[in-house]
Residue, then its C-alpha position, 0 to 999 in steps of 0.5 A: m411979421k406985420l407985413l405978412w399979415a397985411i399981405m394976407v388981409i389984402l389977399i383975403l379982401l381981394l378974394q372976398v371982392r371977387l366972390w361977391v362982385g366979380e364974374g361967377s359971384f353970388a349975385q350973378v348966380w342968384t340972378l341966373e337962378e331967378a332967370i332959370a326959374d322964370q324960364r321954367e314957369e314960362n316953359a310949363g305954360l307953353s308946354a300946357r298950351n302945346e298939349r291942348l293944341y296937340a289934343e285939338v289936332r288929334n281930335l280934328r284928325n280922328e273925328q269928322g264931327a269935330v271938323e264940322e263943329r269948328a266950321r260951324m262955330n268959326l266959319g258960319l257953316i250951314r247945310d243945304d237943308e238948314t235955315f240960318f237965324l241971326v238973333v240980334e240983341q237990342 
């Protein structure tokens, strides 16, 4: 009878070790859940950035004034009848 109890205790301990340490253990599941949460946060940020970029592309495609504004700000566009003034701070 003692041998049967000893075998059962050893089996239960082996199952517990696998549950806490082995592949598919609680520790591994917790690590994967944290990685999934981090990835979801990163994906949300990237999704928001993509929406802003899509809105900007739609704006540039639909309005000619938006293209001119971008050219003025980023490329220094001036028209023939305009005068360019550069203000330099000391």
